[in-house]
Each structure stands twice: as C-alpha cells, then as structure tokens.
N, CA, C and O atoms as CSV, one atom per row, in Angstrom:
chain,resi,resn,atom,element,x,y,z
A,1,UNK,N,N,12.222,-4.147,4.176
A,1,UNK,CA,C,10.995,-4.678,4.234
A,1,UNK,C,C,10.130,-3.808,5.282
A,1,UNK,O,O,10.473,-3.271,6.335
A,2,UNK,N,N,8.834,-3.863,4.590
A,2,UNK,CA,C,8.266,-2.909,5.196
A,2,UNK,C,C,7.168,-4.138,5.986
A,2,UNK,O,O,7.263,-5.232,5.428
A,3,UNK,N,N,6.413,-4.118,6.883
A,3,UNK,CA,C,5.536,-5.198,7.388
A,3,UNK,C,C,4.068,-5.181,6.699
A,3,UNK,O,O,3.165,-5.950,7.028
A,4,UNK,N,N,3.996,-4.474,5.984
A,4,UNK,CA,C,3.126,-4.389,5.140
A,4,UNK,C,C,3.055,-5.250,3.738
A,4,UNK,O,O,2.108,-5.662,3.067
A,5,UNK,N,N,4.737,-5.351,3.574
A,5,UNK,CA,C,4.537,-6.165,2.238
A,5,UNK,C,C,5.627,-7.642,2.801
A,5,UNK,O,O,6.538,-8.307,2.307
A,6,UNK,N,N,5.234,-7.625,3.468
A,6,UNK,CA,C,6.397,-8.233,4.411
A,6,UNK,C,C,5.405,-9.989,3.796
A,6,UNK,O,O,6.006,-11.042,4.008
A,7,UNK,N,N,4.375,-10.040,3.291
A,7,UNK,CA,C,3.658,-11.153,3.061
A,7,UNK,C,C,3.762,-11.547,1.213
A,7,UNK,O,O,3.270,-12.468,0.560
A,8,UNK,N,N,4.391,-10.698,0.930
A,8,UNK,CA,C,4.899,-10.996,-0.579
A,8,UNK,C,C,6.863,-11.663,-0.465
A,8,UNK,O,O,7.564,-12.104,-1.376
A,9,UNK,N,N,7.100,-11.521,0.587
A,9,UNK,CA,C,8.185,-11.854,0.773
A,9,UNK,C,C,8.637,-13.000,1.670
A,9,UNK,O,O,9.702,-13.592,1.494
A,10,UNK,N,N,7.760,-13.283,2.652
A,10,UNK,CA,C,7.296,-14.402,3.124
A,10,UNK,C,C,5.830,-15.061,3.413
A,10,UNK,O,O,5.035,-14.997,4.350
A,11,UNK,N,N,5.853,-15.581,2.425
A,11,UNK,CA,C,4.078,-16.307,2.488
A,11,UNK,C,C,4.348,-17.006,3.455
A,11,UNK,O,O,3.551,-16.560,4.280
A,12,UNK,N,N,4.807,-17.654,3.872
A,12,UNK,CA,C,4.893,-18.776,5.549
A,12,UNK,C,C,4.214,-17.961,6.611
A,12,UNK,O,O,3.632,-18.536,7.531
A,13,UNK,N,N,4.260,-16.540,6.528
A,13,UNK,CA,C,3.684,-15.421,7.142
A,13,UNK,C,C,2.449,-15.880,7.592
A,13,UNK,O,O,2.112,-15.851,8.776
A,14,UNK,N,N,1.654,-16.371,6.527
A,14,UNK,CA,C,-0.067,-16.699,6.246
A,14,UNK,C,C,-0.293,-17.938,6.815
A,14,UNK,O,O,-1.397,-18.481,6.865
A,15,UNK,N,N,0.692,-18.368,7.223
A,15,UNK,CA,C,0.462,-19.720,8.134
A,15,UNK,C,C,0.440,-19.811,8.945
A,15,UNK,O,O,1.479,-19.849,9.605
A,16,UNK,N,N,-1.216,-19.947,9.685
A,16,UNK,CA,C,-1.024,-20.025,11.272
A,16,UNK,C,C,-0.199,-21.186,11.861
A,16,UNK,O,O,0.111,-22.259,11.343
A,17,UNK,N,N,0.208,-20.440,13.684
A,17,UNK,CA,C,1.082,-21.447,13.663
A,17,UNK,C,C,0.624,-22.572,14.376
A,17,UNK,O,O,1.379,-23.408,14.872
A,18,UNK,N,N,-0.827,-22.606,14.443
A,18,UNK,CA,C,-1.621,-24.070,15.254
A,18,UNK,C,C,-1.842,-25.122,14.340
A,18,UNK,O,O,-2.239,-26.235,14.683
A,19,UNK,N,N,-1.486,-24.645,12.711
A,19,UNK,CA,C,-1.735,-25.841,11.984
A,19,UNK,C,C,-0.126,-26.753,11.715
A,19,UNK,O,O,0.066,-27.637,10.880
A,20,UNK,N,N,0.623,-26.329,12.468
A,20,UNK,CA,C,2.041,-27.245,12.867
A,20,UNK,C,C,2.756,-27.904,11.419
A,20,UNK,O,O,2.753,-27.112,10.477
A,21,UNK,N,N,3.211,-28.922,11.218
A,21,UNK,CA,C,3.503,-29.342,9.880
A,21,UNK,C,C,4.920,-28.770,9.534
A,21,UNK,O,O,5.956,-28.907,10.184
A,22,UNK,N,N,4.709,-28.050,8.273
A,22,UNK,CA,C,6.828,-28.045,8.419
A,22,UNK,C,C,6.969,-26.685,8.908
A,22,UNK,O,O,7.935,-25.970,8.641
A,23,UNK,N,N,5.986,-26.348,9.627
A,23,UNK,CA,C,6.374,-24.511,10.360
A,23,UNK,C,C,7.393,-24.967,11.639
A,23,UNK,O,O,7.378,-26.115,12.082
A,24,UNK,N,N,7.928,-24.324,11.958
A,24,UNK,CA,C,9.005,-24.632,12.875
A,24,UNK,C,C,8.930,-23.455,14.399
A,24,UNK,O,O,8.811,-23.699,15.599
A,25,UNK,N,N,9.037,-22.438,13.794
A,25,UNK,CA,C,8.720,-21.168,14.925
A,25,UNK,C,C,7.849,-20.524,14.449
A,25,UNK,O,O,7.556,-20.443,13.257
A,26,UNK,N,N,7.278,-19.921,15.494
A,26,UNK,CA,C,6.429,-18.988,15.075
A,26,UNK,C,C,6.698,-17.198,15.799
A,26,UNK,O,O,7.155,-17.072,16.936
A,27,UNK,N,N,6.403,-16.209,15.097
A,27,UNK,CA,C,7.134,-14.964,15.143
A,27,UNK,C,C,6.980,-14.255,16.346
A,27,UNK,O,O,7.534,-13.185,16.600
A,28,UNK,N,N,6.065,-14.995,17.225
A,28,UNK,CA,C,5.828,-14.389,18.355
A,28,UNK,C,C,7.062,-14.947,19.537
A,28,UNK,O,O,7.453,-14.343,20.536
A,29,UNK,N,N,7.391,-15.982,19.145
A,29,UNK,CA,C,8.732,-16.219,19.756
A,29,UNK,C,C,9.739,-14.933,19.642
A,29,UNK,O,O,10.461,-14.427,20.501
A,30,UNK,N,N,9.558,-14.642,18.490
A,30,UNK,CA,C,10.990,-13.459,18.161
A,30,UNK,C,C,10.517,-12.074,18.284
A,30,UNK,O,O,10.939,-11.192,17.536
A,31,UNK,N,N,9.473,-11.815,19.397
A,31,UNK,CA,C,8.635,-10.301,19.834
A,31,UNK,C,C,7.566,-10.107,18.696
A,31,UNK,O,O,7.017,-9.012,18.573
A,32,UNK,N,N,7.247,-11.227,17.809
A,32,UNK,CA,C,6.001,-10.504,17.606
A,32,UNK,C,C,4.724,-11.536,17.745
A,32,UNK,O,O,4.721,-12.743,17.502
A,33,UNK,N,N,3.700,-10.752,18.181
A,33,UNK,CA,C,2.384,-11.393,18.900
A,33,UNK,C,C,1.045,-10.903,17.875
A,33,UNK,O,O,0.091,-10.182,18.166
A,34,UNK,N,N,1.428,-11.699,16.371
A,34,UNK,CA,C,0.237,-12.183,15.646
A,34,UNK,C,C,0.149,-13.594,15.528
A,34,UNK,O,O,-0.565,-14.152,14.695
A,35,UNK,N,N,0.938,-14.232,16.433
A,35,UNK,CA,C,0.632,-15.417,16.074
A,35,UNK,C,C,0.766,-16.411,14.663
A,35,UNK,O,O,0.133,-17.407,14.315
A,36,UNK,N,N,1.615,-15.841,14.188
A,36,UNK,CA,C,2.184,-16.469,12.489
A,36,UNK,C,C,3.513,-16.860,12.501
A,36,UNK,O,O,4.152,-16.390,13.442
A,37,UNK,N,N,3.975,-17.405,11.924
A,37,UNK,CA,C,4.936,-18.370,11.946
A,37,UNK,C,C,6.033,-17.642,10.746
A,37,UNK,O,O,5.863,-16.882,9.792
A,38,UNK,N,N,7.109,-18.260,11.307
A,38,UNK,CA,C,8.262,-17.983,10.162
A,38,UNK,C,C,8.786,-19.193,9.684
A,38,UNK,O,O,8.215,-20.087,10.307
A,39,UNK,N,N,9.590,-19.665,8.887
A,39,UNK,CA,C,10.036,-20.512,8.354
A,39,UNK,C,C,11.545,-20.901,8.600
A,39,UNK,O,O,12.544,-20.463,8.030
A,40,UNK,N,N,11.425,-21.994,9.766
A,40,UNK,CA,C,13.157,-22.541,9.855
A,40,UNK,C,C,13.795,-21.180,11.331
A,40,UNK,O,O,13.413,-20.860,12.456
A,41,UNK,N,N,14.813,-20.825,10.472
A,41,UNK,CA,C,15.398,-20.070,11.741
A,41,UNK,C,C,14.730,-18.671,11.006
A,41,UNK,O,O,14.201,-17.955,11.856
A,42,UNK,N,N,14.652,-18.213,9.837
A,42,UNK,CA,C,14.572,-17.195,9.361
A,42,UNK,C,C,13.021,-16.664,9.859
A,42,UNK,O,O,12.115,-17.485,9.721
A,43,UNK,N,N,12.749,-15.600,10.314
A,43,UNK,CA,C,11.546,-14.645,11.242
A,43,UNK,C,C,11.192,-13.908,10.434
A,43,UNK,O,O,11.850,-12.911,10.140
A,44,UNK,N,N,9.741,-14.306,9.717
A,44,UNK,CA,C,9.235,-13.476,8.915
A,44,UNK,C,C,8.563,-11.764,9.617
A,44,UNK,O,O,7.882,-12.034,10.607
A,45,UNK,N,N,8.580,-10.801,9.459
A,45,UNK,CA,C,8.392,-9.678,10.024
A,45,UNK,C,C,6.556,-9.634,9.912
A,45,UNK,O,O,6.057,-8.712,9.266
A,46,UNK,N,N,6.000,-10.269,10.317
A,46,UNK,CA,C,4.518,-10.114,10.626
A,46,UNK,C,C,4.126,-9.117,11.513
A,46,UNK,O,O,4.453,-9.340,12.679
A,47,UNK,N,N,3.493,-8.034,11.296
A,47,UNK,CA,C,3.174,-7.232,11.746
A,47,UNK,C,C,1.889,-6.959,12.516
A,47,UNK,O,O,1.689,-5.849,13.010
C-alpha cells in the first residue's frame, strides 16, 4: 500500500492525535512523524 493511497485503507489516518477519543496510538510512535494516528494496534502508513 503506497503512502499516498493509505488514506483509502486507513481512514483514521486523517484523524489528528490531539483529538484523542477512540484513537489509541499515534503513527509517530511507530516511526511516522506526521502527527496522525493509527487504529488500535494497527499502524497506518501516514507519509
């Protein structure tokens, strides 16, 4: 999955970490520095 296409497969990628709520983990923790989040244990490839 390309980073440019990731938003289609990982909609939660468009949800900022600072919103909190149901979002548990930020992509930056898994090596992504864009400040967006992954869903639970699944990390979306936010480029």
